[in-house]
N, C-alpha and C positions, 0 to 999 in steps of 0.2 A: 309823355315820357317823364319819369320822375326827376326831381332835382338832383337826386343822388346819382342816377345814371348819367345825367348830363355832366355832372362834375367829373365822374370817372372818364367819360369820353373826352372831356377837355384835357384832363391830365394825360390820358392815353395819347392824344394827338401831340401834346407837348413832348412827351417822352419819345414818341416815334420820330419826331423831327430831330431831337437830340441824337438819336441813333443814326439817322441819315447823315447828319453833319459829321458825326464821328467816323462813319464808314468812308465818306468822301475824303476826310482828312487822313485816312489810313492808306490812301493810294500813294504809291511811290511817285517821286517827281516825274518820271518818264510818263506814267499813266495819266497823271494830272495834266501834264503839258499836252498830251495827245487829245484829251477831252477839250481843253481850251482851243487848241489848234483846229479841231473838228468844227467847233462852233464858229470860230473866226472865218474859216474857209466857207462855211455856209452863208455867213453874213456878207462876205465879199461877193460870192456868187449871186446873192440876191440883190445887193444894193449897188455894186460897182461893175457895170457891164464892160467897161473898158479898162479894167484893172491891169490886164496883160500889156496894155499900151503905155502904162506909167513907166517912168524911169525906175531903175532898180532902187536908188535911194528913196524915191517916193513910195514905192511898194513896201520897202522895209519899214519906213516911218509909219505908214498907214497900218501895216500888220502889227507893229509894236504897240501902237495906240489902241487898236482894237483888242489886243491881248490884255492890256491893262484894264480897259473898260469892261471886258467880259469877266475877268477875274475879280475885280473890285465890285462890279455889279452883282456878281454871284454872292460875294460876301455880304454886301449891303442888303440884298433882297432876302437871303436866307435868314439873316438875323432880324430883319424887319418882321418876317413871318414868325420867327421864334418869339419875339416880343409880343406880337398879337396873340399867339397861343398862350404865352405866359400870362398876359393880361386877362385872358379868359379863364385860365386855370386858377388865378388868384381872385376869383369872383367873391370870395368871402371877405376880402378887404373892401369895405364899403366906400371909403373915401377914395375918389378917383385919382387924386394926386398921389396918394400913397401906393395905390395899385400900379399907377404908371411907374413910379420910382421902383417898386418891387420888380416889375417886368423888365425894366431897363437894367436894374442891378443884377437880376438873374442872367440876362443875356450877356452882360459884361463879364460876370464870373465864368460863364460857360465859354465865352470867347477866349478868356485868358487860359482856361484849362485846355481848350482846343489848340491854341498856339503852343502850349507846353507839350501836348500830345504830339504835335507835328515835329518837334525836335527829336523824337525817337523814330521817325519814319525816314527811311533812306532817301537822301536827296532833298528832303524838305527841311524847312527852318521855321521856327516860331518868329513872327514879326509883330512888333508893337503897333506898327501902322495898320496892320490887319485888325488888331483889336480896336483901334480907333474907328476904322471903317465899319466893323461889325457893330460897335456900340452906337455909331451914328445911325445906322440902319435900324437898330433896335429902338432908338429914341423916336425915330420917325414912325415906325410901326406901332409902337405903344401909343404915340400921340394920335394916330389914326384910330386905333382901337378905343382909346379914351373918348375921342370925339364922337364916334359912332355910338358908344355906350351912353354918352350923355344925351345924344339925340333921341335914342330909344327911350331913355328915362323921361325926357321932356315930353315925348309923344304920349307916354303912359299917363303922366300927370295931366296933360291936356285932355285926354280922353276921360279920365276920372272926373275932372272938373266939369266936362260937358255932360256926363251922366248925372252928376249931382245937380246941375242946373236943370236938366230935364225932369228930374225927380221932384223938384220943388215946384 
């Protein structure tokens, strides 16, 4: 596959995830809450056999905690993936530190625009703490992508040196 096609695929994947995030952010509060509740209900069914035996305050506390973890976990992970894809799309930036910064910066700007977008969706609100969670996820995702990229680069250099040593 040519480098040009790979670059188009990388950008296509990045744009596709941006669209997915935009669509999820377009869900009204009721629909968004139903998605989170569905996931939490499945987690409880899977991990807490005796949930029905808990006192009502304990059930409510656990449910609230899981809702927060699911929602913030979704923010963190989707923006980690966004930064990984951005890191790949910005492959022409050769310095890994600058590419990491560009990927995290892109994710931060997108997170800000996403929270602004949510202010126009009925029942939703833009929240700065979500931008912080999103950007934290992006920083971790970009760091992982940077590490993997550097490992691949190191492996290529090592192989090249081994070939040169055999040729001598």
